[in-house]
SETILUM-735052 format. One line per 8 residues: number of its first residue (from 0); their letters; for each residue x, z, y of C-alpha. Coordinates in nm, 2 decimals, m for minus. Layout:
// residues N
NUM> a> X Z Y | ...;
//
This chain:
// residues 194
0> mdrpdprp> 7.15 m11.61 m20.18 | 7.42 m11.88 m20.34 | 7.34 m12.15 m20.09 | 7.66 m12.21 m19.84 | 7.48 m12.07 m19.54 | 7.66 m11.80 m19.37 | 7.33 m11.64 m19.24 | 7.22 m11.28 m19.39;
8> vwicvwgg> 6.93 m11.29 m19.67 | 6.69 m10.98 m19.54 | 6.48 m10.84 m19.82 | 6.19 m10.59 m19.66 | 6.08 m10.34 m19.96 | 5.74 m10.22 m19.91 | 5.73 m10.04 m20.23 | 6.00 m9.91 m20.47;
16> scevaqai> 6.33 m10.13 m20.46 | 6.32 m10.16 m20.87 | 6.34 m10.55 m20.82 | 6.59 m10.59 m20.56 | 6.79 m10.33 m20.78 | 6.76 m10.53 m21.09 | 6.84 m10.84 m20.93 | 7.15 m10.66 m20.82;
24> wkvrttrs> 7.26 m10.56 m21.16 | 7.24 m10.88 m21.30 | 7.46 m11.04 m21.05 | 7.70 m10.74 m21.10 | 7.68 m10.80 m21.48 | 7.72 m11.16 m21.50 | 7.93 m11.23 m21.22 | 8.29 m11.18 m21.11;
32> paelerfl> 8.37 m10.87 m20.88 | 8.45 m11.13 m20.56 | 8.13 m11.29 m20.64 | 7.93 m10.97 m20.65 | 8.09 m10.88 m20.33 | 8.02 m11.21 m20.18 | 7.64 m11.17 m20.30 | 7.64 m10.83 m20.18;
40> gklrlyli> 7.75 m10.93 m19.83 | 7.49 m11.17 m19.71 | 7.24 m10.92 m19.84 | 7.04 m10.68 m19.60 | 6.79 m10.47 m19.74 | 6.54 m10.25 m19.49 | 6.36 m10.03 m19.73 | 6.01 m9.83 m19.65;
48> akqdattd> 6.09 m9.49 m19.80 | 6.25 m9.39 m20.11 | 5.97 m9.49 m20.36 | 6.16 m9.48 m20.68 | 6.47 m9.37 m20.82 | 6.66 m9.73 m20.79 | 6.69 m9.66 m20.38 | 6.97 m9.35 m20.50;
56> wllesfpn> 7.12 m9.60 m20.74 | 7.20 m9.87 m20.46 | 7.30 m9.60 m20.17 | 7.55 m9.42 m20.48 | 7.65 m9.77 m20.62 | 7.69 m9.99 m20.32 | 7.87 m9.84 m20.02 | 7.89 m10.18 m19.84;
64> lfiivsek> 7.54 m10.31 m19.89 | 7.38 m10.31 m19.56 | 7.08 m10.04 m19.64 | 6.79 m9.92 m19.36 | 6.62 m9.64 m19.52 | 6.30 m9.57 m19.31 | 6.19 m9.23 m19.44 | 5.94 m9.09 m19.15;
72> nymgmfwv> 6.05 m9.35 m18.91 | 5.79 m9.57 m19.04 | 5.50 m9.31 m19.00 | 5.51 m9.42 m18.63 | 5.30 m9.71 m18.74 | 4.99 m9.48 m18.81 | 4.74 m9.49 m18.52 | 4.72 m9.14 m18.54;
80> ssgadknv> 5.07 m9.08 m18.49 | 5.25 m8.86 m18.20 | 5.28 m9.00 m17.88 | 5.11 m9.35 m18.03 | 4.85 m9.49 m17.76 | 4.55 m9.48 m17.98 | 4.33 m9.70 m17.78 | 4.51 m9.99 m17.87;
88> adlawvna> 4.52 m9.93 m18.28 | 4.21 m9.73 m18.35 | 3.88 m9.92 m18.50 | 3.73 m10.04 m18.18 | 4.07 m10.20 m18.11 | 4.11 m10.35 m18.46 | 3.75 m10.46 m18.46 | 3.80 m10.63 m18.12;
96> hvreghgp> 4.11 m10.83 m18.19 | 4.11 m10.89 m18.56 | 3.83 m10.81 m18.77 | 3.50 m10.94 m18.53 | 3.49 m11.33 m18.44 | 3.85 m11.45 m18.63 | 3.69 m11.64 m18.94 | 3.69 m11.46 m19.26;
104> lgaaypqs> 4.07 m11.35 m19.30 | 4.01 m11.14 m19.01 | 3.69 m10.99 m19.16 | 3.89 m10.90 m19.48 | 4.11 m10.63 m19.25 | 4.06 m10.33 m19.36 | 3.84 m10.05 m19.14 | 4.13 m9.81 m19.24;
112> gwdpsvpg> 4.43 m9.75 m19.44 | 4.43 m9.48 m19.76 | 4.21 m9.24 m19.57 | 3.84 m9.41 m19.49 | 3.77 m9.11 m19.30 | 4.02 m9.20 m19.03 | 3.99 m9.58 m18.95 | 4.27 m9.75 m18.76;
120> vwegdsps> 4.56 m9.93 m18.80 | 4.79 m9.76 m19.06 | 5.04 m10.05 m19.08 | 5.33 m9.81 m19.24 | 5.49 m10.06 m19.40 | 5.52 m10.34 m19.15 | 5.82 m10.17 m18.97 | 6.03 m10.36 m19.20;
128> flylvsaa> 5.91 m10.69 m19.08 | 5.84 m10.57 m18.74 | 6.22 m10.50 m18.73 | 6.31 m10.85 m18.74 | 5.99 m10.97 m18.49 | 6.14 m10.75 m18.24 | 6.49 m10.92 m18.32 | 6.31 m11.29 m18.29;
136> hglndpek> 6.18 m11.16 m17.91 | 6.55 m11.07 m17.82 | 6.50 m10.69 m17.84 | 6.76 m10.57 m18.05 | 7.02 m10.74 m18.26 | 6.91 m10.68 m18.64 | 7.29 m10.63 m18.75 | 7.28 m10.28 m18.53;
144> pdqpswgg> 7.00 m10.07 m18.65 | 7.13 m9.86 m18.42 | 6.93 m10.03 m18.15 | 6.56 m9.98 m18.04 | 6.38 m10.21 m18.22 | 5.99 m10.20 m18.35 | 6.06 m10.11 m18.67 | 6.26 m9.82 m18.56;
152> kfvrkdps> 6.60 m9.73 m18.45 | 6.86 m9.54 m18.73 | 7.19 m9.36 m18.79 | 7.47 m9.43 m18.97 | 7.54 m9.10 m19.12 | 7.85 m9.19 m19.32 | 8.11 m9.45 m19.12 | 8.23 m9.52 m19.45;
160> knhwfddp> 7.90 m9.67 m19.58 | 7.69 m9.95 m19.45 | 7.37 m9.74 m19.48 | 7.14 m9.64 m19.23 | 6.86 m9.39 m19.18 | 6.60 m9.24 m18.96 | 6.71 m9.17 m18.62 | 6.60 m8.75 m18.52;
168> acgktvsq> 6.31 m8.90 m18.31 | 6.19 m9.02 m18.63 | 5.87 m9.18 m18.57 | 5.84 m9.20 m18.21 | 6.13 m9.49 m18.22 | 5.84 m9.69 m18.36 | 5.54 m9.57 m18.21 | 5.68 m9.59 m17.84;
176> wrvavqad> 5.65 m9.97 m17.90 | 5.30 m9.97 m18.00 | 5.15 m10.14 m17.70 | 5.37 m10.45 m17.73 | 5.32 m10.47 m18.12 | 4.96 m10.43 m18.09 | 4.96 m10.73 m17.83 | 5.19 m10.94 m18.08;
184> farradwm> 4.97 m10.88 m18.31 | 4.63 m10.97 m18.13 | 4.80 m11.30 m18.05 | 4.89 m11.36 m18.41 | 4.52 m11.28 m18.48 | 4.42 m11.54 m18.26 | 4.55 m11.79 m18.49 | 4.28 m11.69 m18.71;
192> lp> 4.00 m11.79 m18.46 | 3.76 m12.06 m18.57;
//
């Protein structure tokens, strides 16, 4: 964060944001207001849900901090989500493209998410990373969350704040990309081929 590099630093938060909030709190208490603003100006947060109270603290305390909060969009990564092509993320697909014949790492990939009775891809936290992957493929500009991306599409409810929230289409803004996302996943899984 302190290097003389103009590029933003993206932090994909897949659990509670307490560690990020702690770091920002420390910068706020140990540096000048100008240094804090410079620090916050480089930071980009993509949060999957509000998993602890620090998300609200970040939103309330830092109106200029770039924050994307995905409270429902991420659910578009669940293979059973509405509108998703289930044929590219069910257990048969996972077995053929990831688990079987892809070495020990592929074999370790789970058959299901948190509910073993519903096997298939449940990558609910992945949209925070996929938001940046789709940008690397030229689909979106990560500085513009209102553009469609593999990590969803977002709206800025209050133009005076740099905070972005789920587009009204919610999970469909993620599930619509399922075929492209899974093709990319399969290509990356092939890197594990023995």
